[in-house]
C-alpha positions in Angstrom: 87.5 126.8 104.4 88.6 126.8 100.8 89.9 123.5 99.3 93.6 123.2 99.7 94.9 124.5 96.3 98.3 123.0 96.7 97.1 119.4 96.5 96.1 118.0 93.1 94.0 115.3 94.6 93.1 113.6 97.8 91.9 109.9 97.8 90.6 108.1 100.8 89.7 104.4 101.2 87.0 104.6 103.8 84.9 106.9 106.1 86.4 107.1 109.6 83.8 105.1 111.5 83.5 101.5 112.7 85.3 99.2 111.8 87.9 101.5 110.1 88.3 103.5 113.3 88.9 100.4 115.4 91.5 99.1 112.9 93.3 102.4 112.7 93.4 102.7 116.5 94.9 99.2 116.7 97.7 100.4 114.5 98.2 103.9 115.9 97.5 103.6 119.6 98.0 100.0 120.4 101.3 99.6 118.5 100.1 96.7 116.3 102.3 97.6 113.4 101.2 94.5 111.4 97.9 96.2 111.0 99.6 98.8 108.8 100.3 96.1 106.2 96.8 94.7 106.4 95.2 98.2 106.0 97.6 99.2 103.2 96.9 95.9 101.3 93.2 96.6 101.5 93.7 100.2 100.5 96.0 99.2 97.6 93.1 97.1 96.1 90.6 99.9 96.7 92.4 102.9 95.1 94.4 103.5 92.0 97.4 105.7 92.8 98.2 108.7 90.5 101.5 108.7 88.6 104.2 109.4 91.2 107.9 109.3 91.7 107.6 108.6 95.4 105.3 108.1 98.4 106.1 110.4 101.3 104.6 109.7 104.7 103.3 112.6 106.8 106.1 112.9 109.4 105.6 112.9 113.2 107.4 115.3 115.4 110.5 113.6 117.0 108.9 113.7 120.4 105.7 112.0 119.2 107.8 109.4 117.2 109.8 108.7 120.4 106.7 108.3 122.4 104.9 106.0 119.9 108.0 104.2 118.7 107.0 104.3 115.0 105.2 106.5 112.5 101.9 104.9 111.3 102.0 106.9 108.1 105.4 105.5 107.3 104.2 101.9 108.0 101.4 102.5 105.5 103.7 104.1 102.9 106.2 101.2 103.1 103.4 98.6 102.5 101.7 100.7 99.8 105.1 101.2 98.1 105.5 97.4 97.9 102.0 96.9 96.6 102.1 99.6 94.0 105.8 99.5 93.1 106.4 103.1 94.0 109.5 104.0 96.1 109.1 105.5 99.5 111.0 108.6 100.6 110.8 108.6 104.4 113.5 111.1 105.0 113.5 114.7 104.0 110.1 116.0 104.9 110.2 116.9 108.6 107.7 118.2 111.2 109.8 120.8 113.0 107.1 122.0 115.4 105.0 119.8 117.7 101.5 120.5 116.7 99.9 118.2 119.3 96.7 116.4 118.8 94.3 118.0 116.3 91.2 115.8 117.0 89.4 118.4 119.1 90.3 121.4 116.9 87.9 123.1 114.5 88.8 123.7 110.8 90.4 127.1 111.4 92.3 126.1 114.4 93.7 123.0 112.5 95.0 125.2 109.7 96.7 127.6 112.1 98.1 124.8 114.2 100.0 123.2 111.3 100.9 126.3 109.3 104.7 126.4 108.9 105.2 123.2 110.9 106.7 121.2 108.0 110.0 121.7 106.0 112.0 119.8 103.5 115.5 119.0 104.8 116.4 116.3 102.3 119.6 116.1 100.2 118.6 118.1 97.2 115.1 118.7 96.0 112.1 116.4 96.8 110.8 114.1 94.0 108.8 116.0 91.3 105.6 114.0 91.7 104.7 113.0 95.2 101.9 111.1 96.9 101.6 112.1 100.6 100.4 109.2 102.8 98.5 109.6 106.1 96.1 107.6 108.2 93.2 109.9 108.7 92.3 113.2 106.9 89.6 115.6 108.3 90.1 119.1 106.9 93.2 118.4 104.8 95.1 121.1 106.8 98.1 118.8 107.6 98.3 117.5 104.1 98.1 121.0 102.7 100.9 122.2 105.1 103.1 119.2 103.9 102.3 120.0 100.3 103.2 123.6 100.8 106.6 122.6 102.2 107.3 120.2 99.4 106.3 122.7 96.7 108.5 125.4 98.3 111.4 122.9 98.1 110.9 122.2 94.4 108.3 119.4 94.1 106.0 119.9 91.2 102.8 117.9 91.8 101.4 116.7 95.2 98.6 114.1 95.6 97.5 112.6 98.9 96.1 109.3 100.0 94.8 108.4 103.4 93.1 105.4 104.9 90.0 107.2 106.1 88.2 110.5 106.0 86.8 111.9 109.2 84.3 114.7 109.6 85.0 117.8 111.7 82.9 117.7 114.9 79.7 119.6 114.5 79.9 119.5 110.7 77.0 118.2 108.6 79.6 116.8 106.4 78.3 118.4 103.2 81.3 120.8 102.9 83.8 118.0 103.5 82.0 115.8 100.9 82.1 118.6 98.4 85.8 119.3 99.1 86.8 115.6 98.5 84.6 115.3 95.4 86.3 118.4 94.0 89.7 117.1 94.8 89.0 113.7 93.3 87.9 115.2 89.9 90.5 118.0 89.6 93.0 117.4 86.9 96.7 118.4 87.2 
């Protein structure tokens, strides 16, 4: 897969293995929302955010939001916004199609699964410079689909930050490491 060209950069705090996996699962699947603040505070001291007008959490489909009761990316964005002094824009970017769980999908299936799933429905245009916030990034397909929707609605520059990076099952990891190294060093 080619690197997502609609993202200026992707930054991650950690590799998605123990203990990061355990901490993220506490937040995401056990409903321990306070873990979002703890993880965000640690991430805020680990990474330096690019210049941005707003943080936008990757949205959940309404059915998934109802099932879980909260959006873990929104929890992270709210805490990071406080740490970094960047406003959070939680409304506007929407996931209009339920894309299900992507954990068992390969790179190509992930791209196809999220293609066209996100749209901007905010009042007016999205902020010009955006940092998308998510918990785990594997191929970047979800972040790329979100960025595509934001750019189509008038955003000018999209960065992404996630807690952790996971490798695609069966991958040696070299392509993923190259992808993230390229994203980290690309200039707007």
